[in-house]
C-alpha positions in Angstrom: 26.0 17.3 -29.3 22.8 16.5 -27.4 19.5 18.1 -28.1 19.5 19.9 -24.7 22.9 21.4 -25.2 21.7 23.3 -28.2 19.1 25.4 -26.3 20.0 28.7 -24.7 19.8 28.3 -20.9 17.9 31.6 -20.5 15.1 30.6 -22.8 14.0 27.0 -22.1 11.6 25.5 -24.6 8.0 25.4 -23.7 7.1 21.8 -22.7 3.3 22.4 -22.9 1.2 24.4 -25.2 -1.3 27.1 -24.0 -4.1 24.7 -24.8 -2.5 22.0 -22.6 -2.1 24.4 -19.7 -5.7 25.4 -20.0 -6.6 21.7 -20.0 -4.5 21.1 -16.9 -6.2 24.1 -15.1 -9.7 22.8 -16.0 -8.8 19.3 -14.8 -7.4 20.8 -11.5 -10.6 22.8 -11.0 -12.8 19.8 -11.6 -10.7 17.7 -9.2 -10.9 20.5 -6.6 -14.7 20.5 -6.9 -14.8 16.7 -6.5 -12.7 16.9 -3.3 -15.0 19.6 -1.8 -18.1 17.6 -2.7 -16.7 14.5 -1.1 -15.7 16.4 2.0 -19.2 17.9 2.3 -20.7 14.4 1.9 -18.5 13.0 4.7 -19.3 16.0 6.9 -23.0 15.7 6.2 -23.0 11.9 6.9 -21.2 12.6 10.3 -23.8 15.3 11.2 -26.6 12.9 10.3 -25.2 10.0 12.4 -24.5 12.4 15.3 -28.1 13.6 15.1 -29.5 10.1 15.2 -27.4 9.2 18.2 -28.3 12.4 20.0 -32.0 11.8 19.3 -31.7 8.2 20.4 -30.1 9.2 23.7 -32.6 12.0 24.4 -35.6 9.8 23.6 -34.6 6.6 25.4 -32.6 7.6 28.4 -35.4 8.4 30.8 
């Protein structure tokens, strides 16, 4: 008989400990912060480039 067949179907064994779940959640939170920081950096860069182009057009299109 296989290892899986000996377990009750209603009570599956826990594959991860509580500490591992906490680790996963901390890693997910860190990854989420990194994504937000990168998105803000990309947005800020776009605003900066747009501002430079807008200034250039206003200053030199007389």
